[in-house]
C-alpha positions as CSV (number, residue, x, y, z in Angstrom):
1,X,0.0,0.0,0.0
2,X,2.8,2.6,1.2
3,X,4.6,2.1,-1.9
4,X,1.2,2.9,-4.5
5,X,1.0,5.8,-2.0
6,X,4.9,7.0,-3.3
7,X,4.2,6.1,-6.9
8,X,1.2,8.6,-6.8
9,X,3.0,11.4,-5.2
10,X,6.0,10.9,-7.1
11,X,5.7,9.5,-10.6
12,X,8.9,8.0,-11.9
13,X,9.6,9.6,-14.5
14,X,12.1,7.2,-15.9
15,X,9.2,5.0,-16.8
16,X,8.6,7.7,-19.3
17,X,11.3,8.0,-20.5
18,X,12.0,4.3,-21.5
19,X,8.6,4.1,-22.9
20,X,9.9,7.1,-24.8
21,X,13.1,5.2,-26.2
22,X,11.8,1.6,-26.2
23,X,9.1,3.6,-29.1
24,X,11.5,5.5,-31.0
25,X,13.5,2.7,-31.7
26,X,10.5,0.8,-32.5
27,X,9.6,3.3,-35.3
28,X,13.0,4.3,-36.6
29,X,13.2,1.1,-37.7
30,X,9.2,0.8,-38.7
31,X,10.5,2.0,-42.3
32,X,13.1,-0.5,-43.2
33,X,10.5,-3.5,-41.7
34,X,7.8,-1.8,-44.2
35,X,10.6,-1.9,-47.4
36,X,11.9,-5.3,-46.3
37,X,8.1,-6.9,-46.7
38,X,6.8,-4.4,-49.8
39,X,10.6,-6.0,-51.6
40,X,9.7,-9.8,-51.6
41,X,9.5,-11.4,-54.8
42,X,5.9,-12.3,-56.6
43,X,6.1,-15.7,-56.2
44,X,6.2,-15.0,-52.2
45,X,2.7,-13.1,-52.4
46,X,1.5,-15.4,-55.2
47,X,2.0,-18.4,-52.4
48,X,0.3,-16.4,-49.8
49,X,-2.4,-15.7,-51.5
50,X,-2.7,-19.3,-52.9
51,X,-2.7,-21.0,-49.4
52,X,-4.7,-18.4,-47.4
53,X,-7.4,-19.8,-51.0
54,X,-6.0,-23.1,-49.7
55,X,-7.1,-22.3,-46.2
56,X,-10.3,-21.3,-47.4
57,X,-11.6,-24.0,-49.6
58,X,-10.8,-26.5,-46.4
59,X,-12.8,-24.9,-44.0
60,X,-15.9,-24.6,-46.9
61,X,-15.2,-28.5,-47.1
62,X,-14.9,-29.5,-43.4
63,X,-18.0,-27.4,-42.5
64,X,-20.7,-29.1,-41.7
65,X,-23.7,-29.2,-43.6
66,X,-27.0,-28.1,-42.4
67,X,-27.8,-30.0,-39.6
68,X,-30.2,-33.0,-40.5
69,X,-32.4,-32.4,-37.7
70,X,-33.4,-28.7,-38.5
71,X,-33.9,-30.0,-41.9
72,X,-36.6,-33.0,-39.9
73,X,-37.2,-30.1,-37.9
74,X,-39.1,-28.2,-40.9
75,X,-40.8,-30.9,-42.6
76,X,-42.5,-31.8,-39.2
77,X,-43.7,-27.8,-38.8
78,X,-44.6,-27.6,-42.5
79,X,-46.5,-30.9,-41.8
80,X,-47.8,-30.1,-38.7
81,X,-49.4,-26.4,-40.5
82,X,-51.0,-28.5,-43.3
83,X,-52.7,-30.7,-40.8
84,X,-53.6,-27.9,-39.0
85,X,-55.2,-26.0,-41.7
86,X,-57.3,-29.0,-43.4
87,X,-58.8,-30.2,-40.3
88,X,-59.3,-26.7,-38.1
89,X,-59.6,-24.9,-40.8
90,X,-62.7,-26.9,-42.6
91,X,-66.1,-25.5,-42.9
92,X,-68.6,-25.4,-40.2
93,X,-71.6,-27.8,-41.0
94,X,-74.4,-25.1,-42.6
95,X,-71.6,-23.8,-44.8
96,X,-70.7,-27.5,-46.0
97,X,-74.4,-28.5,-46.4
98,X,-74.3,-24.9,-48.8
99,X,-72.0,-26.1,-51.3
100,X,-73.3,-29.6,-51.6
101,X,-76.5,-28.4,-52.8
102,X,-77.0,-27.9,-56.2
103,X,-77.7,-24.1,-56.1
104,X,-81.3,-23.3,-56.1
105,X,-82.6,-20.3,-54.0
106,X,-85.2,-21.8,-52.2
107,X,-82.5,-24.5,-50.5
108,X,-79.8,-21.7,-50.1
109,X,-82.3,-19.7,-48.3
110,X,-83.0,-22.4,-45.6
111,X,-79.2,-23.6,-45.0
112,X,-79.4,-19.2,-44.2
113,X,-82.3,-19.9,-42.2
114,X,-80.6,-22.8,-40.7
115,X,-77.6,-21.3,-40.1
116,X,-78.7,-18.1,-37.7
117,X,-81.0,-20.5,-35.6
118,X,-77.9,-22.1,-34.1
119,X,-76.5,-20.6,-31.0
120,X,-73.2,-18.7,-31.4
121,X,-69.8,-20.3,-29.1
122,X,-70.3,-19.7,-25.2
123,X,-68.3,-16.6,-25.1
124,X,-70.3,-14.6,-26.9
125,X,-73.9,-15.3,-24.7
126,X,-73.7,-12.4,-22.6
127,X,-73.1,-10.6,-26.7
128,X,-76.0,-11.9,-27.7
129,X,-78.5,-11.4,-24.1
130,X,-77.0,-7.7,-24.5
131,X,-78.5,-7.7,-28.1
132,X,-82.0,-8.7,-27.4
133,X,-82.3,-6.5,-24.1
134,X,-81.1,-3.5,-26.5
135,X,-83.4,-4.8,-29.3
136,X,-86.3,-5.2,-26.5
137,X,-85.7,-1.5,-25.1
138,X,-85.5,0.0,-28.5
139,X,-89.0,-2.0,-29.8
140,X,-90.8,-0.9,-26.8
141,X,-89.7,2.6,-27.3
142,X,-90.7,2.7,-30.5
143,X,-94.5,1.6,-29.5
144,X,-94.2,4.4,-27.4
145,X,-93.2,6.9,-29.7
146,X,-96.1,5.4,-32.2
147,X,-98.9,5.5,-28.9
148,X,-98.4,9.4,-28.6
149,X,-98.3,9.9,-32.1
150,X,-102.0,8.9,-32.5
151,X,-103.3,10.3,-29.5
152,X,-102.3,13.6,-30.8
């Protein structure tokens, strides 16, 4: 701990001077090293080029293709989707009856009437009750208005 306190108080300038000297020597040698690297014959660079491409090709050859598990998972997902669309997306009873009929207007009207009379989903029952109540209030209100108009 005391050594750290001393270093904080008196930063040794010798450390900075040594670093500056080392950096200066490295930078002085840099032009010569770059000249030496650039003066290599073309054969050297061609060998480097081919070695790099050989490593790339060998890495591609040894790379494992897409996992068979991934392929089977994709196939299973597509089959599951197809099965879901076939069975869940099938038409309801009234719609099937309409499709099977010859197309006469009377039969079509009967099929529509049956479809309207079928109860809806359980979740929509409160909404249906509310709609009936509103319709009942509207009819009562309209009959009251009609009576008032006749009395005037």
